[in-house]
BAROTI-271374 format. One record per residue: residue number from 0; residue in three letters; x, y, z of N, C-alpha, C in turn. Coordinates in steps of 0.05 Angstrom, whole numbers, plus 5000, padded with zeros to 4 digits. Atoms other than C-alpha are relative to their C-alpha. Layout:
N
node i->NUM	aa->ALA	n.east->X	n.north->Y	n.up->Z	ca.east->X	ca.north->Y	ca.up->Z	c.east->X	c.north->Y	c.up->Z
...
***
This chain:
156
node i->0	aa->MET	n.east->5016	n.north->4976	n.up->5000	ca.east->5000	ca.north->5000	ca.up->5000	c.east->5017	c.north->5025	c.up->5000
node i->1	aa->LEU	n.east->4981	n.north->4978	n.up->4999	ca.east->5057	ca.north->5047	ca.up->5017	c.east->5013	c.north->5005	c.up->4973
node i->2	aa->TYR	n.east->4989	n.north->4998	n.up->5026	ca.east->5087	ca.north->5033	ca.up->4949	c.east->4982	c.north->5015	c.up->4981
node i->3	aa->PHE	n.east->5019	n.north->4987	n.up->5018	ca.east->5024	ca.north->5056	ca.up->4912	c.east->4997	c.north->5029	c.up->5008
node i->4	aa->LYS	n.east->5002	n.north->4972	n.up->4991	ca.east->5020	ca.north->5119	ca.up->4954	c.east->5024	c.north->5016	c.up->4990
node i->5	aa->MET	n.east->4976	n.north->4986	n.up->5010	ca.east->5092	ca.north->5137	ca.up->4935	c.east->4998	c.north->5004	c.up->4970
node i->6	aa->ILE	n.east->5003	n.north->4997	n.up->5029	ca.east->5077	ca.north->5124	ca.up->4861	c.east->4981	c.north->5023	c.up->4994
node i->7	aa->LYS	n.east->5020	n.north->4979	n.up->5004	ca.east->5016	ca.north->5169	ca.up->4866	c.east->5012	c.north->5027	c.up->5005
node i->8	aa->GLN	n.east->4987	n.north->4974	n.up->4994	ca.east->5057	ca.north->5225	ca.up->4898	c.east->5019	c.north->5008	c.up->4978
node i->9	aa->HIS	n.east->4981	n.north->4994	n.up->5022	ca.east->5110	ca.north->5219	ca.up->4844	c.east->4985	c.north->5008	c.up->4975
node i->10	aa->LEU	n.east->5015	n.north->4993	n.up->5023	ca.east->5058	ca.north->5221	ca.up->4789	c.east->4988	c.north->5028	c.up->5002
node i->11	aa->ILE	n.east->5010	n.north->4973	n.up->4996	ca.east->5026	ca.north->5283	ca.up->4819	c.east->5022	c.north->5021	c.up->4997
node i->12	aa->PHE	n.east->4977	n.north->4982	n.up->5003	ca.east->5095	ca.north->5316	ca.up->4824	c.east->5007	c.north->5004	c.up->4971
node i->13	aa->ILE	n.east->4992	n.north->4998	n.up->5028	ca.east->5111	ca.north->5300	ca.up->4752	c.east->4979	c.north->5016	c.up->4984
node i->14	aa->LEU	n.east->5021	n.north->4985	n.up->5013	ca.east->5043	ca.north->5326	ca.up->4729	c.east->5003	c.north->5030	c.up->5005
node i->15	aa->LEU	n.east->4996	n.north->4972	n.up->4993	ca.east->5055	ca.north->5392	ca.up->4766	c.east->5024	c.north->5012	c.up->4985
node i->16	aa->LEU	n.east->4977	n.north->4990	n.up->5015	ca.east->5123	ca.north->5398	ca.up->4733	c.east->4994	c.north->5005	c.up->4971
node i->17	aa->VAL	n.east->5007	n.north->4997	n.up->5028	ca.east->5095	ca.north->5387	ca.up->4664	c.east->4982	c.north->5023	c.up->4995
node i->18	aa->VAL	n.east->5018	n.north->4977	n.up->5003	ca.east->5038	ca.north->5436	ca.up->4673	c.east->5014	c.north->5026	c.up->5005
node i->19	aa->GLY	n.east->4986	n.north->4976	n.up->4994	ca.east->5084	ca.north->5488	ca.up->4704	c.east->5022	c.north->5007	c.up->4980
node i->20	aa->ALA	n.east->4977	n.north->4995	n.up->5018	ca.east->5138	ca.north->5480	ca.up->4651	c.east->4992	c.north->5016	c.up->4975
node i->21	aa->SER	n.east->5008	n.north->4986	n.up->5023	ca.east->5096	ca.north->5509	ca.up->4596	c.east->4998	c.north->5030	c.up->5006
node i->22	aa->HIS	n.east->4999	n.north->4971	n.up->4994	ca.east->5111	ca.north->5584	ca.up->4595	c.east->4981	c.north->5016	c.up->4983
node i->23	aa->ALA	n.east->5017	n.north->4985	n.up->5019	ca.east->5065	ca.north->5604	ca.up->4538	c.east->4973	c.north->5005	c.up->5012
node i->24	aa->ASP	n.east->5027	n.north->4993	n.up->4991	ca.east->5004	ca.north->5642	ca.up->4560	c.east->4983	c.north->5000	c.up->4975
node i->25	aa->SER	n.east->5015	n.north->5003	n.up->5024	ca.east->4951	ca.north->5622	ca.up->4511	c.east->4986	c.north->5026	c.up->4992
node i->26	aa->SER	n.east->5012	n.north->4974	n.up->5007	ca.east->4920	ca.north->5692	ca.up->4515	c.east->5019	c.north->5018	c.up->4985
node i->27	aa->LEU	n.east->4981	n.north->4984	n.up->5014	ca.east->4984	ca.north->5720	ca.up->4486	c.east->5007	c.north->4989	c.up->4972
node i->28	aa->THR	n.east->4993	n.north->5012	n.up->5026	ca.east->4989	ca.north->5673	ca.up->4426	c.east->4977	c.north->5005	c.up->4980
node i->29	aa->THR	n.east->5020	n.north->4996	n.up->5021	ca.east->4953	ca.north->5684	ca.up->4360	c.east->5010	c.north->4989	c.up->4974
node i->30	aa->THR	n.east->4994	n.north->5006	n.up->5028	ca.east->4951	ca.north->5660	ca.up->4289	c.east->4985	c.north->5020	c.up->4982
node i->31	aa->ASP	n.east->5016	n.north->4981	n.up->5014	ca.east->4904	ca.north->5717	ca.up->4269	c.east->5012	c.north->5028	c.up->5003
node i->32	aa->TRP	n.east->4987	n.north->4973	n.up->4998	ca.east->4948	ca.north->5778	ca.up->4258	c.east->4983	c.north->5022	c.up->4989
node i->33	aa->ALA	n.east->5019	n.north->4980	n.up->5010	ca.east->4893	ca.north->5813	ca.up->4219	c.east->4982	c.north->5009	c.up->5023
node i->34	aa->GLY	n.east->5016	n.north->4993	n.up->4977	ca.east->4850	ca.north->5811	ca.up->4282	c.east->5016	c.north->5017	c.up->5020
node i->35	aa->THR	n.east->4982	n.north->4985	n.up->4982	ca.east->4909	ca.north->5835	ca.up->4324	c.east->5004	c.north->5028	c.up->4988
node i->36	aa->SER	n.east->4997	n.north->4974	n.up->5013	ca.east->4919	ca.north->5891	ca.up->4273	c.east->4975	c.north->5018	c.up->5004
node i->37	aa->ALA	n.east->5025	n.north->4985	n.up->4996	ca.east->4846	ca.north->5912	ca.up->4278	c.east->4998	c.north->5011	c.up->5028
node i->38	aa->THR	n.east->5001	n.north->4991	n.up->4972	ca.east->4850	ca.north->5915	ca.up->4354	c.east->5021	c.north->5022	c.up->5005
node i->39	aa->ALA	n.east->4979	n.north->4980	n.up->4997	ca.east->4915	ca.north->5955	ca.up->4350	c.east->4991	c.north->5027	c.up->4989
node i->40	aa->ARG	n.east->5011	n.north->4975	n.up->5013	ca.east->4882	ca.north->6006	ca.up->4303	c.east->4979	c.north->5012	c.up->5019
node i->41	aa->GLU	n.east->5021	n.north->4990	n.up->4983	ca.east->4822	ca.north->6011	ca.up->4349	c.east->5010	c.north->5013	c.up->5025
node i->42	aa->ARG	n.east->4989	n.north->4990	n.up->4975	ca.east->4864	ca.north->6022	ca.up->4411	c.east->5022	c.north->5021	c.up->4995
node i->43	aa->HIS	n.east->4978	n.north->4982	n.up->5007	ca.east->4916	ca.north->6064	ca.up->4374	c.east->5025	c.north->4993	c.up->5016
node i->44	aa->SER	n.east->4977	n.north->5010	n.up->4984	ca.east->4971	ca.north->6021	ca.up->4405	c.east->5018	c.north->4983	c.up->4982
node i->45	aa->PRO	n.east->4982	n.north->5018	n.up->5014	ca.east->5033	ca.north->5984	ca.up->4380	c.east->4995	c.north->4971	c.up->5008
node i->46	aa->ILE	n.east->5001	n.north->5028	n.up->4994	ca.east->5039	ca.north->5909	ca.up->4378	c.east->5027	c.north->4990	c.up->5007
node i->47	aa->LEU	n.east->4975	n.north->5011	n.up->4990	ca.east->5094	ca.north->5877	ca.up->4419	c.east->5000	c.north->4971	c.up->4994
node i->48	aa->VAL	n.east->4999	n.north->5028	n.up->5008	ca.east->5113	ca.north->5810	ca.up->4389	c.east->5026	c.north->4988	c.up->5011
node i->49	aa->VAL	n.east->4977	n.north->5015	n.up->4989	ca.east->5159	ca.north->5762	ca.up->4427	c.east->5003	c.north->4975	c.up->4983
node i->50	aa->PHE	n.east->4994	n.north->5024	n.up->5015	ca.east->5189	ca.north->5711	ca.up->4380	c.east->5017	c.north->4982	c.up->5019
node i->51	aa->GLY	n.east->4987	n.north->5018	n.up->4982	ca.east->5209	ca.north->5651	ca.up->4422	c.east->4998	c.north->4972	c.up->4991
node i->52	aa->ALA	n.east->5002	n.north->5029	n.up->5005	ca.east->5213	ca.north->5576	ca.up->4426	c.east->4995	c.north->4986	c.up->5027
node i->53	aa->GLU	n.east->5008	n.north->5014	n.up->4975	ca.east->5185	ca.north->5527	ca.up->4476	c.east->5024	c.north->4990	c.up->5016
node i->54	aa->ALA	n.east->4977	n.north->5011	n.up->4986	ca.east->5253	ca.north->5497	ca.up->4493	c.east->5020	c.north->5021	c.up->5008
node i->55	aa->CYS	n.east->4981	n.north->4978	n.up->4995	ca.east->5285	ca.north->5565	ca.up->4504	c.east->4997	c.north->5010	c.up->5029
node i->56	aa->GLY	n.east->5001	n.north->4991	n.up->4972	ca.east->5301	ca.north->5579	ca.up->4577	c.east->4999	c.north->5030	c.up->5003
node i->57	aa->TYR	n.east->5000	n.north->4971	n.up->4999	ca.east->5315	ca.north->5652	ca.up->4564	c.east->4973	c.north->5012	c.up->4992
node i->58	aa->CYS	n.east->5027	n.north->4991	n.up->5008	ca.east->5248	ca.north->5659	ca.up->4530	c.east->4980	c.north->4997	c.up->5023
node i->59	aa->ALA	n.east->5018	n.north->5005	n.up->4976	ca.east->5213	ca.north->5629	ca.up->4591	c.east->5005	c.north->5021	c.up->5021
node i->60	aa->ARG	n.east->4994	n.north->4979	n.up->4980	ca.east->5250	ca.north->5678	ca.up->4637	c.east->4989	c.north->5027	c.up->4991
node i->61	aa->LEU	n.east->5010	n.north->4975	n.up->5010	ca.east->5233	ca.north->5737	ca.up->4592	c.east->4970	c.north->5002	c.up->5004
node i->62	aa->MET	n.east->5030	n.north->5000	n.up->4997	ca.east->5159	ca.north->5718	ca.up->4592	c.east->4993	c.north->5003	c.up->5029
node i->63	aa->GLN	n.east->5007	n.north->5000	n.up->4972	ca.east->5157	ca.north->5705	ca.up->4666	c.east->5008	c.north->5026	c.up->5015
node i->64	aa->GLU	n.east->4990	n.north->4977	n.up->4985	ca.east->5199	ca.north->5764	ca.up->4690	c.east->4992	c.north->5027	c.up->4989
node i->65	aa->ILE	n.east->5006	n.north->4974	n.up->5013	ca.east->5180	ca.north->5819	ca.up->4640	c.east->4973	c.north->5001	c.up->4987
node i->66	aa->ILE	n.east->5024	n.north->4998	n.up->5017	ca.east->5124	ca.north->5804	ca.up->4591	c.east->4974	c.north->4994	c.up->5015
node i->67	aa->GLU	n.east->5025	n.north->5006	n.up->4986	ca.east->5072	ca.north->5771	ca.up->4635	c.east->4993	c.north->5021	c.up->5021
node i->68	aa->PRO	n.east->5007	n.north->4977	n.up->4982	ca.east->5077	ca.north->5825	ca.up->4690	c.east->4991	c.north->5024	c.up->4984
node i->69	aa->LEU	n.east->5008	n.north->4978	n.up->5016	ca.east->5072	ca.north->5877	ca.up->4635	c.east->4971	c.north->4997	c.up->4990
node i->70	aa->SER	n.east->5026	n.north->5005	n.up->5011	ca.east->5010	ca.north->5844	ca.up->4606	c.east->4978	c.north->5003	c.up->5021
node i->71	aa->ARG	n.east->5019	n.north->4998	n.up->4978	ca.east->4976	ca.north->5847	ca.up->4675	c.east->4996	c.north->5029	c.up->5010
node i->72	aa->GLN	n.east->5003	n.north->4972	n.up->4991	ca.east->4986	ca.north->5922	ca.up->4684	c.east->4974	c.north->5012	c.up->4990
node i->73	aa->SER	n.east->5025	n.north->4988	n.up->5008	ca.east->4925	ca.north->5965	ca.up->4680	c.east->5003	c.north->5027	c.up->4986
node i->74	aa->ASP	n.east->4994	n.north->4976	n.up->5014	ca.east->4959	ca.north->6023	ca.up->4645	c.east->4986	c.north->5000	c.up->4973
node i->75	aa->ARG	n.east->5014	n.north->4999	n.up->5026	ca.east->4918	ca.north->6046	ca.up->4585	c.east->5019	c.north->5002	c.up->4976
node i->76	aa->ARG	n.east->4981	n.north->4997	n.up->5021	ca.east->4981	ca.north->6059	ca.up->4545	c.east->5018	c.north->4976	c.up->4997
node i->77	aa->LEU	n.east->4985	n.north->5025	n.up->5004	ca.east->5002	ca.north->5987	ca.up->4539	c.east->4998	c.north->4991	c.up->4971
node i->78	aa->PRO	n.east->5002	n.north->5012	n.up->5027	ca.east->5019	ca.north->5953	ca.up->4473	c.east->4983	c.north->4975	c.up->5001
node i->79	aa->LEU	n.east->5011	n.north->5026	n.up->5002	ca.east->4981	ca.north->5893	ca.up->4449	c.east->5024	c.north->4981	c.up->5002
node i->80	aa->ILE	n.east->4977	n.north->5019	n.up->4996	ca.east->5026	ca.north->5835	ca.up->4471	c.east->4992	c.north->4973	c.up->4988
node i->81	aa->ARG	n.east->5005	n.north->5026	n.up->5012	ca.east->5031	ca.north->5772	ca.up->4429	c.east->5026	c.north->4985	c.up->5000
node i->82	aa->GLU	n.east->4977	n.north->5018	n.up->5000	ca.east->5078	ca.north->5712	ca.up->4429	c.east->4998	c.north->4983	c.up->4975
node i->83	aa->PHE	n.east->4999	n.north->5017	n.up->5024	ca.east->5100	ca.north->5674	ca.up->4367	c.east->5023	c.north->4980	c.up->5003
node i->84	aa->ASP	n.east->4981	n.north->5021	n.up->4999	ca.east->5135	ca.north->5607	ca.up->4370	c.east->5013	c.north->4996	c.up->4972
node i->85	aa->ILE	n.east->4986	n.north->5002	n.up->5026	ca.east->5188	ca.north->5605	ca.up->4315	c.east->4999	c.north->4973	c.up->4988
node i->86	aa->HIS	n.east->5002	n.north->5027	n.up->5011	ca.east->5179	ca.north->5530	ca.up->4308	c.east->4972	c.north->4992	c.up->4993
node i->87	aa->SER	n.east->5028	n.north->5007	n.up->5008	ca.east->5104	ca.north->5534	ca.up->4295	c.east->4999	c.north->4995	c.up->4970
node i->88	aa->SER	n.east->5003	n.north->5007	n.up->5029	ca.east->5081	ca.north->5506	ca.up->4229	c.east->4971	c.north->5006	c.up->4993
node i->89	aa->GLY	n.east->5027	n.north->4995	n.up->5009	ca.east->5020	ca.north->5514	ca.up->4187	c.east->4997	c.north->5028	c.up->4989
node i->90	aa->LYS	n.east->5006	n.north->4974	n.up->5011	ca.east->4986	ca.north->5576	ca.up->4162	c.east->4989	c.north->5018	c.up->5021
node i->91	aa->ILE	n.east->5010	n.north->4979	n.up->4983	ca.east->4970	ca.north->5641	ca.up->4197	c.east->4987	c.north->5021	c.up->4983
node i->92	aa->THR	n.east->5012	n.north->4978	n.up->5014	ca.east->4929	ca.north->5701	ca.up->4178	c.east->5018	c.north->5025	c.up->5004
node i->93	aa->ASP	n.east->4981	n.north->4977	n.up->4999	ca.east->4976	ca.north->5759	ca.up->4161	c.east->4985	c.north->5026	c.up->5006
node i->94	aa->PHE	n.east->5012	n.north->4974	n.up->4993	ca.east->4964	ca.north->5832	ca.up->4179	c.east->4979	c.north->5010	c.up->4980
node i->95	aa->ASN	n.east->5018	n.north->4991	n.up->5021	ca.east->4929	ca.north->5844	ca.up->4112	c.east->4977	c.north->4980	c.up->4995
node i->96	aa->GLY	n.east->5021	n.north->5019	n.up->5003	ca.east->4884	ca.north->5783	ca.up->4119	c.east->5007	c.north->4976	c.up->4983
node i->97	aa->ASP	n.east->4991	n.north->5022	n.up->5017	ca.east->4923	ca.north->5737	ca.up->4072	c.east->5009	c.north->4977	c.up->5018
node i->98	aa->ALA	n.east->4990	n.north->5023	n.up->4986	ca.east->4937	ca.north->5666	ca.up->4094	c.east->5029	c.north->4995	c.up->4990
node i->99	aa->ILE	n.east->4972	n.north->5004	n.up->5007	ca.east->5013	ca.north->5655	ca.up->4096	c.east->5011	c.north->4978	c.up->5018
node i->100	aa->ARG	n.east->4987	n.north->5020	n.up->4983	ca.east->5059	ca.north->5602	ca.up->4123	c.east->5014	c.north->5014	c.up->5024
node i->101	aa->SER	n.east->4989	n.north->4988	n.up->4976	ca.east->5083	ca.north->5615	ca.up->4194	c.east->5030	c.north->5006	c.up->4997
node i->102	aa->ARG	n.east->4971	n.north->4995	n.up->5004	ca.east->5156	ca.north->5609	ca.up->4172	c.east->5005	c.north->5025	c.up->4984
node i->103	aa->TRP	n.east->4997	n.north->4975	n.up->5015	ca.east->5146	ca.north->5666	ca.up->4123	c.east->4998	c.north->5024	c.up->5019
node i->104	aa->PHE	n.east->5003	n.north->4978	n.up->4980	ca.east->5123	ca.north->5709	ca.up->4181	c.east->5026	c.north->5004	c.up->5016
node i->105	aa->LYS	n.east->4974	n.north->4999	n.up->4985	ca.east->5186	ca.north->5692	ca.up->4221	c.east->5022	c.north->5011	c.up->4982
node i->106	aa->ASN	n.east->4979	n.north->4992	n.up->5018	ca.east->5231	ca.north->5702	ca.up->4160	c.east->4997	c.north->5030	c.up->4993
node i->107	aa->ARG	n.east->5004	n.north->4971	n.up->5007	ca.east->5200	ca.north->5771	ca.up->4145	c.east->5015	c.north->5017	c.up->5020
node i->108	aa->TYR	n.east->4987	n.north->4985	n.up->4980	ca.east->5229	ca.north->5796	ca.up->4210	c.east->5028	c.north->4991	c.up->5006
node i->109	aa->GLN	n.east->4973	n.north->5010	n.up->4999	ca.east->5294	ca.north->5759	ca.up->4201	c.east->5008	c.north->4991	c.up->5029
node i->110	aa->VAL	n.east->4996	n.north->5010	n.up->4973	ca.east->5289	ca.north->5724	ca.up->4269	c.east->5018	c.north->4975	c.up->4998
node i->111	aa->TYR	n.east->4981	n.north->5022	n.up->5001	ca.east->5350	ca.north->5680	ca.up->4277	c.east->5008	c.north->4991	c.up->5028
node i->112	aa->ALA	n.east->4994	n.north->5006	n.up->4972	ca.east->5357	ca.north->5680	ca.up->4353	c.east->4976	c.north->5006	c.up->5017
node i->113	aa->VAL	n.east->5023	n.north->4995	n.up->4982	ca.east->5307	ca.north->5676	ca.up->4409	c.east->5011	c.north->5003	c.up->5029
node i->114	aa->PRO	n.east->5023	n.north->4984	n.up->5007	ca.east->5281	ca.north->5711	ca.up->4446	c.east->5007	c.north->5025	c.up->4984
node i->115	aa->THR	n.east->4998	n.north->4975	n.up->5015	ca.east->5273	ca.north->5768	ca.up->4397	c.east->4973	c.north->5014	c.up->5003
node i->116	aa->LEU	n.east->5025	n.north->4985	n.up->4996	ca.east->5222	ca.north->5823	ca.up->4411	c.east->4999	c.north->5022	c.up->4980
node i->117	aa->PHE	n.east->5005	n.north->4978	n.up->5019	ca.east->5193	ca.north->5869	ca.up->4358	c.east->4976	c.north->5016	c.up->5010
node i->118	aa->ILE	n.east->5023	n.north->4983	n.up->4995	ca.east->5147	ca.north->5928	ca.up->4368	c.east->4991	c.north->5010	c.up->4973
node i->119	aa->LEU	n.east->5010	n.north->4996	n.up->5027	ca.east->5103	ca.north->5935	ca.up->4306	c.east->4976	c.north->5020	c.up->5000
node i->120	aa->ASP	n.east->5025	n.north->4985	n.up->5003	ca.east->5050	ca.north->5982	ca.up->4280	c.east->4978	c.north->4981	c.up->4991
node i->121	aa->ALA	n.east->5022	n.north->5017	n.up->5007	ca.east->4982	ca.north->5957	ca.up->4259	c.east->5003	c.north->4986	c.up->4972
node i->122	aa->ASP	n.east->4994	n.north->5012	n.up->5026	ca.east->5009	ca.north->5941	ca.up->4189	c.east->5022	c.north->4979	c.up->5002
node i->123	aa->GLY	n.east->4979	n.north->5019	n.up->4996	ca.east->5064	ca.north->5897	ca.up->4218	c.east->5028	c.north->5011	c.up->4994
node i->124	aa->LYS	n.east->4974	n.north->4987	n.up->5005	ca.east->5120	ca.north->5947	ca.up->4205	c.east->5013	c.north->5006	c.up->5027
node i->125	aa->PRO	n.east->4985	n.north->4994	n.up->4975	ca.east->5174	ca.north->5954	ca.up->4259	c.east->5000	c.north->5029	c.up->5006
node i->126	aa->LEU	n.east->4999	n.north->4972	n.up->4991	ca.east->5170	ca.north->6018	ca.up->4299	c.east->5027	c.north->5007	c.up->5013
node i->127	aa->THR	n.east->4974	n.north->4997	n.up->4987	ca.east->5237	ca.north->6007	ca.up->4335	c.east->5018	c.north->4977	c.up->4991
node i->128	aa->ASP	n.east->4982	n.north->5023	n.up->5005	ca.east->5298	ca.north->5963	ca.up->4328	c.east->4991	c.north->4977	c.up->5018
node i->129	aa->PRO	n.east->5007	n.north->5023	n.up->4983	ca.east->5287	ca.north->5892	ca.up->4353	c.east->5018	c.north->4999	c.up->5024
node i->130	aa->ILE	n.east->4984	n.north->5006	n.up->4976	ca.east->5311	ca.north->5871	ca.up->4422	c.east->5005	c.north->4971	c.up->4999
node i->131	aa->VAL	n.east->4993	n.north->5028	n.up->5003	ca.east->5349	ca.north->5806	ca.up->4415	c.east->5015	c.north->4991	c.up->5025
node i->132	aa->GLY	n.east->4988	n.north->5013	n.up->4977	ca.east->5367	ca.north->5761	ca.up->4473	c.east->4988	c.north->5010	c.up->5026
node i->133	aa->TYR	n.east->5009	n.north->4992	n.up->4973	ca.east->5354	ca.north->5766	ca.up->4548	c.east->5020	c.north->4991	c.up->5020
node i->134	aa->ASN	n.east->4981	n.north->5006	n.up->4978	ca.east->5404	ca.north->5771	ca.up->4605	c.east->4991	c.north->5013	c.up->5026
node i->135	aa->SER	n.east->5006	n.north->4986	n.up->4975	ca.east->5392	ca.north->5824	ca.up->4657	c.east->4971	c.north->5011	c.up->5000
node i->136	aa->GLN	n.east->5027	n.north->4991	n.up->4998	ca.east->5321	ca.north->5838	ca.up->4680	c.east->4998	c.north->5030	c.up->5000
node i->137	aa->ASP	n.east->5000	n.north->4971	n.up->4998	ca.east->5336	ca.north->5910	ca.up->4698	c.east->5007	c.north->5014	c.up->4974
node i->138	aa->GLU	n.east->4991	n.north->4988	n.up->5026	ca.east->5373	ca.north->5927	ca.up->4633	c.east->4978	c.north->4996	c.up->4979
node i->139	aa->TYR	n.east->5020	n.north->5006	n.up->5020	ca.east->5319	ca.north->5893	ca.up->4592	c.east->4975	c.north->5018	c.up->5004
node i->140	aa->ARG	n.east->5024	n.north->4983	n.up->4993	ca.east->5263	ca.north->5931	ca.up->4628	c.east->5005	c.north->5028	c.up->4991
node i->141	aa->GLU	n.east->4993	n.north->4973	n.up->5009	ca.east->5299	ca.north->5997	ca.up->4614	c.east->4999	c.north->5002	c.up->4970
node i->142	aa->LEU	n.east->5000	n.north->5000	n.up->5029	ca.east->5310	ca.north->5980	ca.up->4541	c.east->4971	c.north->4998	c.up->4989
node i->143	aa->LEU	n.east->5028	n.north->5004	n.up->5009	ca.east->5238	ca.north->5957	ca.up->4532	c.east->4984	c.north->5026	c.up->5005
node i->144	aa->HIS	n.east->5014	n.north->4975	n.up->4993	ca.east->5212	ca.north->6020	ca.up->4567	c.east->5006	c.north->5022	c.up->4979
node i->145	aa->ALA	n.east->4992	n.north->4981	n.up->5020	ca.east->5252	ca.north->6064	ca.up->4519	c.east->4988	c.north->4994	c.up->4973
node i->146	aa->SER	n.east->5011	n.north->5008	n.up->5026	ca.east->5229	ca.north->6024	ca.up->4459	c.east->4970	c.north->5005	c.up->4999
node i->147	aa->LEU	n.east->5029	n.north->4995	n.up->5000	ca.east->5156	ca.north->6028	ca.up->4480	c.east->4994	c.north->5030	c.up->4998
node i->148	aa->GLY	n.east->5004	n.north->4971	n.up->5002	ca.east->5162	ca.north->6103	ca.up->4490	c.east->5003	c.north->5010	c.up->4972
node i->149	aa->ALA	n.east->4995	n.north->4992	n.up->5028	ca.east->5191	ca.north->6111	ca.up->4420	c.east->4978	c.north->4990	c.up->4982
node i->150	aa->SER	n.east->5021	n.north->5011	n.up->5017	ca.east->5137	ca.north->6066	ca.up->4390	c.east->4974	c.north->5016	c.up->5003
node i->151	aa->PHE	n.east->5024	n.north->4984	n.up->4997	ca.east->5080	ca.north->6105	ca.up->4421	c.east->5003	c.north->5027	c.up->4988
node i->152	aa->ALA	n.east->4995	n.north->4974	n.up->5012	ca.east->5112	ca.north->6170	ca.up->4399	c.east->4998	c.north->4998	c.up->4969
node i->153	aa->ALA	n.east->5002	n.north->5003	n.up->5029	ca.east->5117	ca.north->6143	ca.up->4328	c.east->4972	c.north->4998	c.up->4990
node i->154	aa->LEU	n.east->5028	n.north->5002	n.up->5007	ca.east->5043	ca.north->6128	ca.up->4328	c.east->4984	c.north->5026	c.up->5003
node i->155	aa->ASP	n.east->5015	n.north->4975	n.up->4995	ca.east->5022	ca.north->6197	ca.up->4353	c.east->5004	c.north->5020	c.up->4978
***
């Protein structure tokens, strides 16, 4: 009986690890960039896109330490935040409503390393230089703050 109790505890522990290991917030992912574009136009806000990969530890840290807290802020001047897995396959809806392959989307922005963050206008055009990589939480937060300020200024 004790043996089965130990197995049950191990299975619960493993299940918690698997569930907790997924860093992608489903509310931040999309395949409908035309819908994201329409929302950005309506709100008059930029679109912050985090290009990442599921097996990327730095991507998980960036999402957990910077992006997810940012997405929970109540500030009205927040960008639309979306996440894009560079290994995703299939078709997505582009900013203009066309169906395109997801790798074309990644290649358009020349994403070769993850995490890479772009701040885009409603047409999918970059408003600032991309932010590539993630090391220091404080430095990244400063860089992102400056980039967001420049992107909102470009839209005004």
